[in-house]
C-alpha positions in Angstrom: 23.9 67.2 -80.2 26.1 65.6 -77.5 24.5 62.2 -78.3 25.2 62.6 -82.0 28.9 62.7 -81.1 28.5 59.3 -79.5 26.5 57.9 -82.4 29.3 59.1 -84.8 31.9 56.5 -84.0 34.2 57.4 -87.0 35.1 61.1 -86.3 37.4 62.5 -83.7 35.4 64.8 -81.5 35.9 67.4 -78.7 33.6 68.2 -75.8 33.7 70.8 -73.0 34.9 69.3 -69.7 35.5 72.7 -68.1 32.2 74.6 -67.7 29.6 73.4 -65.2 26.2 72.7 -66.7 22.9 72.0 -64.8 20.8 70.2 -67.4 17.0 70.3 -67.0 14.6 67.7 -68.4 12.2 69.6 -70.7 9.0 67.9 -69.5 9.8 69.1 -65.9 10.2 72.6 -67.3 6.9 72.4 -69.1 5.2 71.3 -65.9 6.7 74.3 -64.1 5.3 76.6 -66.8 1.9 75.1 -66.6 1.8 75.4 -62.8 2.5 79.1 -63.0 -0.2 79.6 -65.6 -2.7 77.7 -63.5 -2.0 80.0 -60.6 -2.0 83.1 -62.8 1.6 84.0 -61.8 3.3 86.3 -64.4 6.7 87.8 -64.7 10.2 86.6 -65.2 11.2 83.4 -63.5 14.2 81.1 -63.7 13.7 77.3 -63.6 16.8 75.3 -62.7 17.8 71.9 -61.5 19.0 72.1 -57.9 21.2 68.9 -58.0 22.3 68.1 -61.6 25.8 69.4 -61.9 28.1 68.1 -64.7 30.0 68.9 -67.9 29.1 68.2 -71.5 32.0 65.8 -71.7 30.7 63.8 -68.7 27.2 63.8 -70.3 28.8 62.2 -73.5 30.3 59.5 -71.4 27.0 58.9 -69.6 25.3 58.5 -73.0 28.0 56.2 -74.2 27.5 54.0 -71.1 23.7 53.9 -71.7 24.2 52.9 -75.4 27.1 50.5 -74.6 29.2 52.4 -77.2 32.8 53.6 -76.8 33.5 57.3 -76.2 37.2 57.2 -76.6 36.9 59.2 -79.9 35.6 62.2 -77.8 38.4 64.2 -76.1 37.8 66.6 -73.2 38.4 70.4 -73.4 39.7 71.2 -69.9 40.8 74.8 -70.3 38.8 78.0 -70.3 41.0 79.4 -73.1 39.4 77.0 -75.5 35.8 77.9 -74.5 33.4 80.6 -75.4 32.8 83.7 -73.3 30.2 82.3 -70.9 29.9 81.7 -67.1 32.0 78.9 -65.6 28.9 77.7 -63.8 25.4 78.2 -65.2 23.6 78.0 -61.8 21.2 80.9 -61.5 18.9 80.7 -58.4 15.5 82.3 -58.2 14.2 83.0 -54.7 10.8 84.1 -55.9 9.5 80.5 -55.4 10.5 77.2 -53.8 12.3 75.1 -56.4 12.0 72.0 -54.3 8.2 72.0 -54.7 8.7 70.8 -58.3 9.6 67.5 -59.7 13.2 67.1 -61.0 14.1 64.1 -63.2 17.6 63.0 -62.5 20.1 63.3 -65.3 20.6 59.5 -65.5 16.8 58.9 -65.9 16.4 61.8 -68.3 19.1 60.6 -70.6 17.8 57.1 -70.5 14.3 58.3 -71.6 15.8 60.6 -74.3 18.0 57.9 -75.8 15.8 54.9 -75.4 15.5 54.5 -79.2 19.2 53.9 -79.5 19.5 51.5 -76.5 19.5 48.3 -78.5 21.1 45.0 -77.4 24.7 44.4 -78.4 24.6 41.8 -81.1 27.9 40.2 -79.9 26.3 39.6 -76.4 22.9 38.4 -77.7 22.4 34.6 -77.6 18.6 34.5 -77.2 16.5 34.1 -80.3 13.5 36.4 -80.7 15.3 39.6 -79.8 17.1 40.6 -83.0 16.3 40.7 -86.7 19.3 41.8 -88.7 19.0 43.3 -92.2 22.5 43.5 -93.7 23.7 44.8 -97.0 26.7 42.9 -98.5 29.1 45.0 -100.6 30.9 47.7 -98.7 29.0 46.6 -95.5 30.0 43.0 -94.9 32.6 42.7 -97.7 35.1 45.4 -98.5 34.4 45.2 -102.2 33.4 48.7 -103.4 36.8 49.2 -105.1 36.6 45.7 -106.6 33.3 46.5 -108.2 34.7 49.8 -109.4 37.7 48.1 -111.0 35.4 45.6 -112.8 33.1 48.4 -114.1 36.1 50.5 -115.1 37.5 47.6 -117.2 34.2 47.0 -118.8 33.7 50.7 -119.7 37.3 50.9 -121.0 36.4 48.1 -123.5 34.0 50.6 -125.0 36.2 53.7 -124.8 34.8 55.2 -121.7 37.0 56.1 -118.7 34.9 55.6 -115.5 36.2 57.8 -112.7 36.0 56.7 -109.1 34.2 60.0 -108.1 31.4 59.3 -110.7 31.1 55.7 -109.5 31.0 56.7 -105.8 28.4 59.4 -106.5 26.2 56.9 -108.5 26.2 54.2 -105.8 25.2 56.7 -103.2 22.5 58.5 -105.1 20.4 57.3 -108.1 22.1 54.0 -108.4 24.8 52.7 -110.8 22.3 51.3 -113.3 20.7 54.7 -113.7 24.1 56.3 -114.2 25.3 53.7 -116.8 22.1 54.1 -118.8 23.1 57.7 -119.3 26.5 56.9 -120.8 27.3 56.5 -124.5 28.0 52.8 -123.9 25.8 49.7 -124.4 24.2 49.1 -120.9 23.6 45.3 -121.1 27.0 44.6 -122.6 28.7 46.7 -119.9 26.8 44.7 -117.2 27.7 41.4 -118.8 31.4 42.3 -119.1 31.5 43.7 -115.6 30.1 40.4 -114.3 32.8 38.5 -116.2 35.5 40.6 -114.6 34.0 40.2 -111.1 34.1 36.4 -111.6 37.8 36.6 -112.3 38.5 38.2 -108.9 39.5 35.8 -106.1 40.0 38.0 -103.0 36.9 39.5 -101.2 38.0 40.7 -97.8 35.6 41.1 -94.9 35.1 44.5 -93.2 37.0 44.6 -90.0 35.2 42.7 -87.3 32.6 41.3 -89.7 34.0 37.7 -89.3 33.5 37.6 -85.6 30.1 39.4 -85.9 28.8 36.9 -88.5 30.2 33.9 -86.7 28.4 34.9 -83.5 25.1 35.4 -85.4 25.5 32.0 -87.1 26.6 30.2 -83.9 23.5 31.4 -82.0 21.2 31.2 -85.0 20.2 34.9 -84.8 17.7 35.9 -87.5 19.9 37.5 -90.1 19.3 38.1 -93.8 21.7 39.6 -96.3 20.0 41.9 -98.9 22.1 42.8 -101.9 22.0 44.5 -105.3 24.5 41.9 -106.5 23.5 39.0 -108.7 23.2 35.5 -107.4 26.1 34.1 -109.5 28.5 36.7 -108.2 27.3 36.1 -104.6 28.0 32.4 -105.1 31.4 33.3 -106.4 31.9 35.3 -103.2 31.0 32.3 -101.1 33.6 30.1 -102.9 36.3 32.5 -101.8 34.8 33.6 -98.5 33.4 30.3 -97.0 31.9 32.0 -93.9 29.2 33.4 -96.3 28.1 29.9 -97.1 26.9 29.5 -93.5 24.4 32.5 -93.9 21.1 30.8 -94.6 18.9 33.7 -95.7 19.6 35.9 -98.8 17.8 38.4 -101.0 19.8 38.8 -104.2 19.2 41.0 -107.3 17.1 38.3 -109.0 14.6 38.3 -106.2 13.2 41.8 -106.8 12.4 44.2 -109.6 13.6 47.7 -108.6 17.2 48.2 -107.3 18.1 50.3 -104.2 17.1 53.1 -103.4 13.7 51.4 -103.9 12.4 49.9 -100.7 11.3 46.7 -102.5 14.3 44.5 -101.5 14.1 45.2 -97.7 10.3 45.0 -97.7 10.7 41.6 -99.3 13.2 40.6 -96.7 10.7 41.6 -94.0 7.9 39.6 -95.6 10.0 36.5 -96.0 12.1 36.3 -92.9 10.9 38.6 -90.1 9.5 36.6 -87.2 8.4 39.3 -84.7 11.7 40.0 -83.1 11.9 42.9 -80.6 14.6 44.9 -82.5 15.1 45.3 -86.2 18.7 46.4 -86.9 19.9 47.5 -90.3 23.4 47.7 -91.7 24.2 49.7 -94.8 27.0 51.7 -96.4 25.4 53.8 -99.2 22.9 56.6 -99.1 20.7 54.7 -101.6 20.9 51.7 -99.4 19.9 53.7 -96.3 17.0 55.2 -98.2 15.9 51.7 -99.1 16.3 50.4 -95.6 15.3 53.1 -93.2 11.6 52.4 -93.1 12.2 48.7 -92.3 14.8 49.0 -89.5 14.3 50.4 -86.0 18.0 51.4 -85.9 20.6 51.7 -88.7 24.3 51.2 -88.5 26.0 53.0 -91.4 29.5 51.7 -92.4 31.5 54.7 -93.7 34.5 57.0 -93.2 35.0 60.7 -93.0 36.4 60.8 -96.5 33.3 59.3 -98.1 31.2 61.4 -100.4 28.2 60.3 -98.2 29.7 61.5 -94.9 28.5 65.2 -95.0 25.0 64.0 -95.6 24.7 60.8 -93.5 26.3 62.4 -90.4 23.1 64.5 -90.1 21.0 61.4 -89.6 20.2 60.1 -86.1 21.9 56.7 -86.7 25.2 55.0 -85.8 28.2 55.7 -88.0 30.7 53.0 -87.8 33.9 51.9 -89.7 34.0 48.3 -88.3 32.0 45.7 -86.4 34.2 45.4 -83.4 32.0 47.1 -80.8 28.6 45.9 -81.9 
């Protein structure tokens, strides 16, 4: 739970920096139990770590250092008045046996083993090919275009007398997908899609998510294996490239015409793996919708989810053991 506060880079957090904790590595505890069973010792015993002594806030910072991620969003609670009714120090010695006869994993080594899955190379510091394969969604992940898509769909629906609400649009892109939602409306689906595309092609400003320019430029400079996988059609993608030239330098794409079933189907990311994966050590995924995460999660070793605490997806996605980010600055 402390680690999840580090993974969640978008929410202000608080952590106890007052009470002394003496964290135990669970495999050490299991070995202790087995040794007592082997020697037929029964009763009540207390297993403790004789040297680990820290606070939960300091543990959060240790995890942040291991993961090379900031912990400035986690603030310390330094006063007892803000804590629960518990001992200041959890040390509880048991003189029925010699604690030093047992193995005790250090806190640093224990945390490294527990969080090994999330200890992936920083993309901005990786220059060697063969380490990283990057699966990246486009709209809302690389480009800040969700509101632009909504505006185009809203205009198209208005042409047929339907008022598309942002809340309905947002729910649809995160769950069953917008095509599924539109097919349930009393409007002609194919005509709505055609008009929406026309309105998208009239747009001329497609801003990048904060930090995405430096992130993509680094990947392009060192020829890291990156593919953009999008539900957006190829002609709209080409329009993006006209107004956002950096995208022209990205060599590998999967666009809507390349696959049959839209996200949350896994087809598009599985296709990206088949075409472009070259055995890299780490497969990192970047998404911004629940349907996209569902599509990607079985392909990527680790997922970075671009979101904010006001998103409809936040209460759901914050439960996942993935990175939650609002920008690319620290990656």
